[in-house]
Structures are given as C-alpha cells and as structure tokens.
C-alpha positions in Angstrom: 2.7 12.8 19.4 -0.4 14.0 21.3 -0.2 17.8 21.1 -1.4 19.5 24.2 -3.4 22.6 24.8 -1.3 25.8 24.5 1.3 24.6 21.9 -0.7 26.1 18.9 -2.6 29.4 19.0 -6.2 29.8 18.9 -6.8 30.7 15.2 -4.6 28.0 13.9 -6.2 25.4 16.4 -9.7 26.6 15.2 -8.6 26.4 11.4 -7.3 22.9 12.2 -10.6 21.9 14.0 -12.6 22.9 10.9 -10.3 21.0 8.5 -10.5 17.9 10.9 -14.3 18.1 11.0 -14.3 18.3 7.2 -12.1 15.3 6.9 -14.3 13.3 9.4 -17.4 14.2 7.5 -15.7 13.1 4.2 -14.6 9.9 5.8 -18.1 9.2 7.0 -19.3 9.3 3.4 -16.4 7.3 2.2 -16.6 4.6 5.0 -20.1 3.8 3.9 -18.6 2.3 0.9 -15.7 0.7 2.6 -18.0 -0.9 5.3 -20.4 -1.7 2.7 -18.1 -3.7 0.7 -14.9 -3.4 -1.4 -13.0 -4.6 -4.3 -13.6 -8.2 -3.4 -17.1 -8.2 -2.0 -19.1 -11.3 -3.1 -22.7 -11.4 -4.0 -24.0 -11.9 -0.6 -22.2 -8.9 0.7 -20.1 -11.1 3.3 -17.1 -8.7 3.0 -19.2 -5.9 4.5 -20.2 -8.2 7.5 -16.7 -8.8 8.3 -15.4 -5.2 7.8 -17.9 -3.4 10.1 -17.1 -5.3 13.3 -13.4 -5.4 12.5 -13.2 -1.6 12.3 -14.3 -1.2 15.9 -11.9 -3.7 16.9 -9.0 -2.0 15.1 -9.8 1.4 17.0 -9.6 -0.5 20.3 -6.4 -2.3 19.3 -4.7 1.0 18.4 -5.8 2.5 21.6 -4.4 -0.4 23.6 -0.9 -0.5 21.6 -0.6 3.3 22.0 -0.2 2.7 25.7 3.0 0.7 24.9 5.8 3.4 24.7 9.0 1.9 23.4 12.4 3.4 24.0 14.0 4.9 20.8 17.0 7.0 22.0 18.5 8.1 25.3 15.7 9.5 27.4 13.0 9.4 24.5 10.2 6.9 23.8 7.7 6.5 21.2 4.4 4.8 20.5 2.1 3.5 17.6 0.2 6.3 15.8 -1.9 3.7 14.1 -2.9 5.5 10.8 -1.1 3.1 8.6 -2.4 0.1 10.4 -6.0 1.3 10.2 -5.9 2.3 6.5 -4.3 -1.2 5.5 -6.8 -3.2 7.6 -10.1 -1.4 7.1 -9.6 1.3 4.3 -8.4 4.9 4.4 -11.8 6.6 5.1 -12.6 4.2 7.9 -9.0 4.4 9.1 -9.3 8.2 9.6 -12.5 7.4 11.7 -10.7 4.9 13.8 -7.8 7.2 14.7 -10.4 10.1 15.4 -12.3 7.8 17.8 -9.1 6.9 19.6 -8.0 10.5 19.9 -11.4 11.6 21.1 -11.5 8.9 23.9 -8.0 9.7 25.0 -8.6 13.4 25.2 -12.0 13.2 27.0 -11.3 10.3 29.3 -7.8 10.2 29.8 -6.6 13.9 29.4 -4.2 12.8 26.8 -4.0 15.3 24.0 -5.5 18.8 24.4 -9.1 19.2 23.7 -8.5 22.6 21.9 -5.8 20.8 20.0 -8.0 17.8 19.1 -8.3 19.1 15.4 -4.5 19.5 15.2 -4.1 15.8 16.5 -6.7 14.5 14.1 -4.9 16.1 11.2 -1.4 15.1 12.3 -2.0 11.6 13.6 -4.9 10.6 11.6 -5.4 12.3 8.3 -1.6 12.7 7.3 -0.6 9.3 8.3 -3.5 7.6 6.7 -3.1 9.5 3.4 0.8 8.9 3.3 0.7 5.4 4.4 -2.2 4.1 2.2 -0.8 5.9 -1.0 2.7 4.4 -0.4 1.2 0.9 0.4 -1.1 0.8 -2.8 1.6 2.2 -5.0 4.0 -0.6 -3.8 1.6 -3.3 -4.4 1.1 -2.0 -7.9 4.8 -2.3 -8.9 6.0 -5.4 -6.7 5.1 -8.9 -7.3 2.0 -10.0 -5.6 2.1 -12.0 -2.5 1.7 -12.1 1.3 5.5 -10.9 1.8 4.8 -8.1 -0.5 1.8 -7.0 1.4 3.7 -7.2 4.7 6.8 -5.4 3.3 4.6 -2.6 1.9 3.0 -2.3 5.3 6.3 -1.9 6.9 7.4 0.9 4.4 4.1 2.8 4.6 4.1 2.8 8.2 7.8 3.9 8.5 7.4 6.9 6.2 4.1 8.0 7.6 5.4 8.8 11.2 8.1 11.3 10.2 5.7 12.9 7.6 3.3 13.5 10.7 6.1 15.0 12.5 6.8 17.4 9.5 3.1 18.2 9.3 3.1 19.3 13.0 6.3 21.3 12.4 4.4 23.1 9.6 1.4 23.9 11.8 3.9 25.1 14.5 5.4 27.4 12.1 2.2 29.0 11.4 0.7 29.1 14.9 3.3 28.2 17.4 3.1 30.0 20.7 6.8 29.8 21.7 9.7 31.7 20.0 11.9 28.9 18.9 14.1 28.2 16.0 12.0 26.2 13.6 14.9 24.7 11.8 16.0 23.1 15.2 12.5 22.0 15.9 12.2 20.4 12.3 15.5 18.5 12.5 14.6 17.3 16.1 11.2 16.4 15.3 12.0 14.7 12.0 15.2 12.9 13.4 13.4 11.2 16.5 10.2 10.3 14.5 12.3 8.3 12.0 13.2 6.1 14.9 9.7 6.0 16.2 8.7 5.0 12.7 10.8 1.9 12.8 8.7 0.9 16.0 5.5 1.8 14.1 6.6 -0.1 11.0 7.4 -3.2 13.0 4.1 -3.3 14.8 2.2 -2.6 11.7 3.9 -5.2 9.5 3.5 -7.9 12.3 -0.1 -7.1 12.7 -1.0 -7.1 9.0 1.1 -10.2 8.5 -0.6 -12.0 11.2 -4.1 -11.2 9.8 -3.3 -11.9 6.1 -1.7 -15.3 7.1 -5.1 -16.4 8.5 -7.7 -14.3 6.7 -6.4 -12.2 3.8 -9.9 -11.3 2.8 -10.1 -9.2 6.1 -7.1 -6.9 4.9 -8.9 -4.2 3.0 -5.7 -2.9 1.3 -5.0 -6.3 -0.1 -8.3 -7.7 -1.1 -7.5 -7.7 -4.8 -4.6 -10.1 -3.7 -7.3 -12.3 -2.0 -9.5 -12.3 -5.0 -6.5 -13.8 -7.0 -6.3 -16.8 -4.6 -9.0 -18.7 -6.8 -7.1 -20.9 -9.1 -8.5 -21.0 -12.6 -8.0 -23.9 -15.2 -9.2 -24.1 -18.7 -11.1 -26.8 -20.4 -12.1 -27.5 -24.1 -15.8 -27.1 -24.9 -17.8 -27.5 -28.0 -18.8 -24.3 -29.9 -21.5 -23.9 -32.6 -20.1 -24.5 -36.0 -17.5 -27.1 -34.8 -14.1 -26.6 -33.0 -13.3 -25.9 -29.5 -13.0 -23.0 -27.1 -11.3 -22.6 -23.9 -13.4 -21.5 -20.8 -12.1 -20.8 -17.3 -13.4 -23.2 -14.6 -12.4 -23.2 -10.9 -11.6 -26.6 -9.0 -14.6 -26.0 -6.9 -16.9 -25.4 -9.8 -16.2 -28.1 -12.2 -19.7 -29.5 -11.7 -21.2 -26.5 -13.2 -20.2 -27.9 -16.6 -22.7 -30.7 -16.3 -25.2 -30.4 -19.3 -22.8 -28.2 -21.2 -22.7 -30.7 -24.1 -26.5 -30.7 -24.4 -26.5 -27.3 -26.0 -23.0 -27.2 -27.5 -22.4 -23.6 -26.6 -20.4 -21.9 -24.0 -22.1 -22.3 -20.5 -21.7 -20.3 -17.5 -19.2 -21.7 -14.8 -19.8 -21.4 -11.1 -17.0 -19.6 -9.4 -16.1 -20.2 -5.9 -16.5 -17.2 -3.6 -13.6 -14.9 -3.3 -13.4 -15.1 0.5 -14.6 -18.0 2.7 -17.9 -17.6 4.5 -16.9 -19.0 7.8 -17.4 -16.6 10.7 -14.4 -14.5 11.6 -15.0 -14.9 15.4 -11.6 -16.3 16.1 -9.8 -13.4 14.5 -12.1 -11.0 16.4 -11.6 -12.6 19.7 -7.9 -13.0 19.3 -7.6 -9.3 18.5 -9.6 -8.2 21.4 -7.7 -10.5 23.7 -4.5 -9.0 22.4 -5.9 -5.5 23.0 -6.9 -6.3 26.6 -3.4 -7.8 27.3 -1.5 -4.9 25.9 -3.7 -2.3 27.8 -4.1 -4.3 31.0 -0.9 -6.2 31.5 1.9 -5.1 29.0 1.4 -1.5 29.4 2.8 -1.6 33.1 6.2 -2.3 31.4 6.0 0.5 28.9 8.8 3.2 28.8 8.4 6.1 31.2 10.5 8.3 29.1 8.8 11.3 27.3 7.8 10.7 23.8 9.2 12.4 20.8 7.1 15.5 20.9 7.4 15.8 24.6 11.3 15.5 24.4 11.5 18.1 21.7 9.3 20.5 23.5 11.1 20.2 26.7 14.5 20.7 25.0 13.3 23.8 23.1 11.2 25.3 25.9 7.9 24.8 24.0 6.5 22.9 27.0 6.5 26.1 29.0 3.5 27.1 27.0 1.4 23.8 27.8 -1.8 24.6 29.4 -3.7 22.5 32.1 -6.0 19.9 30.5 -9.8 20.5 30.7 -10.1 16.9 31.9 -7.3 16.8 34.2 -9.7 15.8 37.1 -11.1 12.9 35.2 -11.2 9.7 37.2 -9.0 8.1 34.4 -6.5 11.0 33.8 -3.1 9.9 33.1 -4.3 6.3 32.5 -4.8 5.5 36.1 -7.7 5.3 38.6 -7.0 7.7 41.4 -8.9 5.7 44.0 -6.6 2.7 43.5 -3.2 3.0 45.2 -1.6 -0.1 43.5 0.1 1.4 40.3 -0.1 -1.8 38.4 -3.7 -2.5 39.2 -4.7 1.2 38.6 -3.0 1.4 35.2 -4.2 -2.1 34.1 -7.9 -1.3 34.9 -7.7 2.1 33.3 -6.3 0.5 30.2 -9.1 -2.2 30.0 -11.8 0.5 30.5 -10.3 2.5 27.6 -10.2 -0.6 25.3 -13.9 -1.3 26.1 -15.1 2.4 25.8 -13.1 2.7 22.5 -14.6 -0.7 21.2 -18.1 0.5 22.2 -18.0 3.9 20.7 -16.0 2.7 17.7 -18.4 0.0 16.9 -21.4 2.2 17.4 -20.2 4.6 15.0 -19.3 1.9 12.3 -22.7 0.1 12.8 -24.5 3.3 12.3 -22.6 4.1 9.1 -23.0 0.6 7.8 -26.9 0.8 8.5 -27.1 4.0 6.6 -25.5 2.4 3.8 -27.9 -0.6 3.8 -30.8 1.8 4.1 -29.7 3.7 1.1 -29.3 0.4 -0.9 -32.8 -0.6 0.2 -34.3 2.7 -0.8 -32.6 2.5 -4.2 -33.8 -0.9 -4.8 -37.4 0.1 -3.8 -37.2 2.9 -6.3 -36.0 0.8 -9.2 -38.6 -1.9 -8.5 -41.3 0.7 -8.5 -40.3 1.9 -11.9 -42.0 -0.2 -14.9 -39.4 -1.9 -16.9 -38.4 -0.1 -20.0 -39.7 3.3 -18.5 -37.3 6.1 -18.1 -37.1 8.0 -14.9 -38.6 11.2 -16.5 -41.6 9.3 -17.8 -42.2 7.4 -14.7 -42.3 10.8 -12.9 -45.4 11.8 -15.1 -43.6 13.8 -17.7 -45.7 14.0 -20.9 -44.3 16.6 -23.0 -42.3 16.5 -26.3 -43.2 13.1 -27.8 -43.4 13.0 -31.5 
C-alpha cells in the first residue's frame, strides 16, 4: 500500500506530512517509556535491556517480510504492513517508529513509496494500523481468558482488522486530496474488499510471529507482559502474628528460603519474589529473528508474487495510476529492490534485500539506542537532583525560599 508521488495533491500531502511528523515526535517521547521499561519491568531494569535491541530487529524484520508479496486474488497480491506486529511486540509508540523507519528506508534507498507522500504512508501504514491493532489487541486481552492462545488469537484479529482500516484511511485522504476524477464509492469498495483479503495474510504472519516469540520468551512481547508477570506461581503459608493466631502470606516456590528467621520475630516477614522475567540473554531470539529476516529478504523474496499489490491494482483499474509521478530516487543503485550492475535477477534482488535489512537494522537500532539513552540520562539527572535535596526538605525550601514561615 505504498502511495507513490502524484496520487495526493500537494496541500493534503503537506498536511499529512505535518501530522506524521507530529505523530513521530509524540512516539519518540512515548518510546522512551516503552524502551525504558514497561508493566513488567523488574527492579534491575532488564526488560528495557531486552526491548531496545528487539525494536531495531522488528523494523528489519518488517522490511524483509514486506518484500514477500503473496497472491490474494486474480492478478492481485498483498504484503505485510507491520503496524500490528510492531505494536504488539515492542509497544505502540515504538511500533510507529519501527514502521516509519522502514518506510523511510524504502523510499530513500529503493524508490518504494513517494517521498512527497511519505507523510501519507506513515499515517496510513504506521499510525492507523498501530492505533487500531493495539487497541483491539488490548481490548481482547481484557475480556478473554488469559493465556498464550488468547495472545495469539488477539494478534490475529488485531492485524486482520488493521489492514482494511488502513485502506479506508487512504480512501478518506484520497477523497480530500485525490488528483484523479474517479468515483470514490468504487474506490472505497475496491480498496476495502481487496485489503480484507490482504488482512488475512497479515493476520497469519502476525499471529505466527507473536506466537513463536511468546512460546519462547513471553517477556519480550510488550503487549502481553502482564501475562508474563502472572507466570509466577504463588502459594500461601501460615505464619504467626502478634497476639496469637495465624495469617496467610504469599510465597513463591523460588522464594521459600526467605521465610527463614520469620519465627524469631513472630510478625509477617517480607518474602522474596522471583523475577518476573528470566535474566538470561535474549541472544538466541535476536539471532533467530535476524536470520529469518535475512532469509526472507535474500532468498524467499525471489519467489514472491509479481502481481501488483492492492493499491496498485485499484489504481490501475480506476485510472489513478496515470497521475503517478517519477520517483525522486528512481536512479538509486537499489531502486526497485535490485542492483543495476548485477545481471542475475536472483542475486541482484537477494543482495538488495540483504542490504536493506542491514541498513534498516542499523538505522532503527541507532534511533532506539538514542531514545533509550536519553531516557537513562533523564533518570540519572532526576536521581542526582533528589540526592542533592536534604531529606525532609521541600523543593521550594531547597531552592532557597525563606518567606512566609510563621
């Protein structure tokens, strides 16, 4: 659904660019919290250490899988949008940034998606899909029984609905700033219909990926961290309380040793609770994801469907494609996902895909490392300010205020 230059007029493209820039700026602020922790972050902050590198990998994986167009109808194909997958794995704010990075790399390096339409693409493929998918996903988790199957099923439903909603959002923008005189009802019906089919493919990919991650490391799935936190099995044991009698207190199987010495005081004692998520390194998950991305982009992409995607097909059927303009990066060495100097199509496309995965991983990881570092610096500055204030002294008195004491 990459919108090319020329489909949307200049005023609407500029307005969409401003809105997209605002969404990215807001996401940068929100991503600091997501990359700096989450609902299941332990005292050592290990969740943050897992989320930051995973976010760059998610962006690279989305880039790779978007190269795998799959047939959905006669003469039409579709590909992953990725908003649902990113939001569920790394959080909605970080998810918007992941999709934005992918679209930027595709537009600049591969001439895929117009540069003047970059704001439109970020809004449609990034913001809309993330908001819709994450809202549906979290809503389903609240009303359905908790469990891994529920997470996988909610991922499927969220991704399925997010794709036609993105198509409807594009139709709305086209109704305001479309450059071709076409029947909007016909465009709406065609876009919504074909993207329901594409949504099925998106849902299958999203559910399979989320299911694979949650089966191995549920603590890495941002949208389901509260489920991971409930994996700790609590038991109760009777302890003495002052004045006689007993009381029940929770204790974990791993933390039973913390009860030693409790009988010495006779009162309730704190119980050590096992960490919510294991502390082992997530290297295997990261390397597995990177390997999958490289295989998709470098090998499997050669077998992708050559049929036009949903937007391209609708545009061709309704004469909208006549308004498309030449891409500013059409002479890029990687334009159209190939290397011009290499005659072998398989090798050319495979190398271009691998380069794209590497570039997206580098840029995405760089963005998320900077965001995470700024979060850490802010926490350090706050801690320094708190330690510099004498205990029991208010902020106003610490700043030197001396008036009004009676």
